[in-house]
N, C-alpha and C positions, 0 to 999 in steps of 0.2 A: 658493596655494591653490587646490583641487583645487573644481569643479562642483558637488560634494555640501554642503565648506565654505561655498561661497559663497553655496546656494541658504539653509541655516540659518543663516548669517548673518545676509542681510537679512529672512526674515522673523524671524528674533527682532528683529531691529530695529524693526522695523512695531511688532509684537505689544509692546518695548517689556521686551522680555527682554535680556539681555549672556550672552556668551556660559557663563558663570561663576556666573547666577541659573538662579534653578527654572524649569523650561519653561514652571509652570502657576500661572497669576495665582492670589491669592486668592480664593474664592466664599463670604467670608463679607461680611453686607451692609452698610455703613457708617456708622457710629454715627446717629444721628438726636439731637439735642438734644432734653429732655423740652419739655411746655407752659409748664413755668415757669421751662425755666433760661433762668441771667442772658445779657445780652445782653454782649457783646464787643465792642467801639471796633475801628473797622476795624483800625486799625494796630497791633492786638494779636496774635500770632502764634495761626495755629491748631496743633491738638494734630497730630503726627505720624498720618500714615495716612487722613485724616478728610476730605480730596480727591482720594485716590487713584484717578482715575476709573475705573483700571482694574479697578477693583470690580466694576462693572456693565457700560461699554464695553469689552466684550471680544474681538478678530484683528479690529478694523478695518483694513478695503482689504486682506484675506489671500486673495480670491481673486482681485483686480485682481493683486494683486504675484506670482500664483502664476501666474495668468494671463502676467505679463511675462517670469517666469524661464522658461517653459517647460514644464511639471511639475502637477502636480496632476489634469490631463485621465488619460483610462482607454482602451487600447493605439497609445499613440506615440508615440515614446520624446521627450526631452525636447527641446525644440526654442528655444531664449531666442532674443527677441527680437533682431532684428539694433540695431538703437538698447539694447537695451543690451549687445551685446557690444563696444560702441566706446565704454559707459561712460557714455551717456545718463541725467540722473536725472529725476525726475518733474516738477523742476518746470523743466526744460528745454524742455517743453509744454503743463503746466498755467500758464500767465499769463495770464489772464484773471482777472481779481477778480471774486467773486461779489456780495461787497454793498461796498452805501458805506458811506464810508470813518468817517462817525459813527457806521454802528453797528454796523461791523466792529468797532472797540474795548471795544463789551460783549459784542458774542456768537463774534468772533471771526473767520477772512476761510478764505474757501473759493476758494480759484483751477480756473478751469473751462480745459478746453482749448480752444486756437486754433489756424483754419489757420495764422495768419500766421506761428504758430513755424514752420511746417512749409516755407515760403516761406520766412522769411527765415535757415536753412538748405540747402534745397536747390535753390529759388529758384525761378521762375515754373511752370515745368512741374509742380510739384508743389499749383500750387492747383487746390483740388475735391478734392486727393487722399483727406484725414478724409472729408468729406461724402461720397463716394465705399467707405470704409469701411465704415461705416457703413451704407448703405441699401446695402453687396451683403452683406455678411453678414447682414443682415436678409430679402433676399431666398433666401439660402437657409437661415436658419430654416424662412423661412413654404413652403417646397417641402420642408421635415422631417415643419413638424406636423401634415400629416392621413395621415403614413408611422407617425407614434407616435400617431399617435388613432386607427387601423385597427386598429394592434400590438396596445395598451394594452384594446382591446375582445377582438380575436380570444384575446387571454389567459383575459378575464375570460370567454368564453364556455367554454373548453375544460373537457370533460368529464374523460378520461380523467389519469391521471399515469403520464408514462412518460417517459424519457429523453431523449426529442425538445420532451418539452413545456419539463422542466426547462429544458434547453439553451437554446429560446426565450426563457424568462423570466431569465435571463442577459443574452441580446443587447437584449431590449428596455432588459431595468435599465442594464445600461450605456452603450443609445442617449441614453436619457432623462437621463443622469448628464454626459454629454456638452455635451450639449443647455442644459442649466441653468449646467451653468460656462459656455458659453461666453456665457448671456445676462448670467447674476450675475457674473460676471472681466470684464465686457466686453472680446467678442474684440478692438476694436481697437487693446485695445494689442498686441496681437501675431498679427497678421491671418491671419501664415500656417500658426501652432502653430493658433487657431482653426478655420479654415479645415481644417486635416487632422484635427481635433476631429470636424467636422460632416459631412465625405466617409467617418469611421470611423463615425460611425452612420448615416449615412445606408447606407449598406450592411450592417450587422448588421439593421434594422429589414427590409431586402430580401428576408436570408437566414430571420429566421424567421416570416415571411407560412410561405411553405411548410410550416415544420417545424411550425405549429396546423394546418395543413393549408387555407389560405388561400392564394391569387393576392397575388403582389407588386400595394401600390397603381400607376396607370401613371402615371406624370409626366415631364415634361422634365428629368430632372434630373442635365444636363450643369454646369451651373455646380457643383453640389456633389465631381460624384464628379472635380473634373479643374480644371475652366475656371479658376477661381477666380481661378489666377493671372495668367494675361492679366487680368481684369478685374480685380482687386482692383490691379494696382500697373503693369502695360506699357500697358495701354489709356491711364494718365489721362497715364502719364509720354510716351505714344506712340513706346514702345520700337518700333522696329521688326527680329521675327524672319525673320531669312536666308529665303528659298525655298527653300532646298535646302542639305541638310547632310552630309556625310560618317560614315558610319557603321559602322564595319569598312572594308569594299575597296568598298562600296556608296552609290551617292551615292541620299539620301533627299529625296522633295520634300516637305520640312518646309512651306511654304507650303500645300498642298494638305493635308495630312494633320490641318490646324488650322481650316481653310477648307471645303474638301471633305467631307471625311472625320469630319468632328465628334471627330476624339480631344483629348482631355484631357491632359491636359499630364502632369500626375503618371503615370500610365503609361507614360512613358519619360524624366522627368524628378524627383529627389529630392526631395522636400518637406521634407525637413530644413535638407538645402544647396543652396543656393541657386547653380542651373546645372549643375548636379552630373546625372549621364545613370545614370539604374538601368539603361536598357533591356538586354535580349542579344537573342541570334538567338530563341531560343524565347519572349519579348515576341512579334516580327515575327510568330510565327507563328500565336500562340494568336490571333491579331486577324486575318492576311489566310489562315491557310487552318487556318481553324473552320468545325465543318460549319453554322451559321449562317451565316456570310456567304458573302453570294449575287452577292456586289456587284465581281466577277474582272476585268471592264471597267472600271472606275476605274482599276485596274495598267496591266493587260495591256492595251493599248491597238488595240498593233499585231494580236495574237494574234484580237482582237474585231473591228477591220476586216477582218482578210483573212476571218475565217470568217462575216461580213456583207456582208462582198462589197462594202466601202465603204472600199477602197484609192485614196488617189490617186495614182492614174498613167495615162499616156498610152498603156502600152506596151503590154497589151490589157485586153481585158475581166476583171473580173473577176465574177463570179455569183458571190452567194450560197453557200454549201454550204448543200447540199437539207438537212439536219438544222437548222440553224440558226433557224427558227420554231418544232419541236419540244424540239431539246435544249438548254436551257445550259449552261454553265463548269462544272457543280459533276453536269450527266447524267455526263459522264466521268471526271471532276477530283475526286477523293474524300481530299483532305489527314489526314482521320481516320487512317488508313493510312498507313504506309511507301507514299509516289510510286514507279510504278517503268511503265514500257510493261504490264509482264504486268499490274496492276496497272488501270492502263485500258481493256487486252483484259478482263479481267473486267468491266468495266462496259459491255460491249458486251456477252455477253452474255446481257445482260438484259432488251435487244429483239431482237438477232438470235441465228442457229445458232450452232456452232462454226463454221462454214469459214468465218466473218466474219471470226475471226481470223487469216487468211491476209493481209486486204488491210491489216490494220492492220502487218503488220509490213513490205507493200511501203510503207504511208504513213510509216514513219519507218524499217528499217535501208535502204531499196530507195532511197527519196530522198535519203536520206545517200550513200549512194554515187551519185548524178546528181548531188545540189549539188555534192563534191566530184568527178567530168566537166569539169564545168561552168567551176569553180573553177580545175582545172590549163589547160583552153582558154583560159581569158581569159591565165594566165600567157602560155601562149604567144603570143598574140595582143599583148599588148602588151612582150613580145621582142622579137618581130619590129619594130612601131610605133618602138623605143628604137634600134632599129637601120638601121634608114630615117632617123631625123631624127639620126646622127650622120654619113650620109653627107651630111647636105643634104637628103635628099630632102621636100616637104611631105607630113604623114600627119596634116591636119587633118581627112579624113573617117576614115578609121579611126579617129583618137581617139572622135568623135564616137560612134561604135561601141562603141566598146569602152567607153566612160561609160555605153552603155544599158545593156550586160550587164551594167555590176556591181548596177547599178541593180537591175537584175531579180531577180538573183545575193541581194543583199541585204534583198531583200524577203520574199524567201521564207526566207531563210537567221534573220529577225526573227520572222516570222510561225508558222514552223514549220510543212511541209510538209502535216500532219494536219490543221491545220487547216480546211484547201481545199485538196485533195487535184488537182480537176484546175487552179485557179488555178495554184497550184506548177508542174505538171503543162507548162504555157503558158510560163509566165514563164521557167524552166530550156529549153523549148526554144529560144524564144527568143531567150535570153540566148548560148546555146551557138551558134545561127544569127551574132547580129553579131559572136561572139569568131571567128569563123570566115572570115566577111568581112572585114575589117580586116584579119585577118592573109591576103589575099589582094592584098588593095590595097596593104599594107606592100613586099609582098613583087616585087608588079609597079613598083612605082616606083623 
């Protein structure tokens, strides 16, 4: 059975019709006996259709069913509840009777959801999960409510009729529809679909306000923008995310992205398919190298420490770059355009004269040659020490010198010389000296 067929069948059964029956219930009012109508004994059969409840009660639980199926909202793909996908029926969760037995015999019985159903299937780690779903969705709706109110007010105050205003009206209407659907359809029946609908509503409202000439309402909406994944489920179930993950060929500090950078789950992961990664290299660049990102030092710690003279080494005294207090990373690096040494050089000209470009060449290509010369000296020293070791000559002192030289060269290569040319020059010079001394000591013994 296709997904569409499943949707139609479930909706039909809830509405009280079968696939072969008419989709629209009868709309004629129920027949009512007149004042003088003869009373019938309880055992007498009722005339056909007299107790057809659907003549008045139409479409009961439609919103809840659609929420469970993961359809009916605006802007989001169909996301069936994980429970539906494993064929969990309503009565599996709704196990607590609402009415007492005696009253139920007269008015019927309704069953409320119970946390015990969660614990019975998933174990103790799911204790409190239902309450968390309810409170988290309420928090998300509370974040959106003032945005929606402000957008409605802005629409009512708009004077001109233009395409921007029309688009804003559609965005606000869709956002309001999704928030009402989550409220009336009980988002707990499909929390991740509900979260996705609220995320879309939040984004649409932020987009609508500038179209109406207003600034978006400021709010801490991290939860709505995609942080709901961890809050709804992972935290309560005590799921531990990995501190580092591999993305392509890169090792990514996953834990720092969540805890330190404030990245939300759905920036990199699908809201529809659990654990699926939707991020691309462009996703990373759009955040890390956007003109608005001035937190370069959070990732580029080696370069930042070198630039600010905060390198943890005893080899040489590393002073801050003379520009460290005045020029931030974005003063030289502009990733809104193709990044190259030429582009960095053009940024220099914003403050310096044209001859300054020659210095940049020395700090880049010139230091690259110095680093290569230092690496060659280290290789020669290493070969000499290895030869001494083969003939049984102790070379502990020479090995210690080579270790220091490698550390100095590694610092320069990791941090890049242009971030602190004076420190880079001192470290490379020290490395070459130590390599030469190590080679001499190995040759004398």
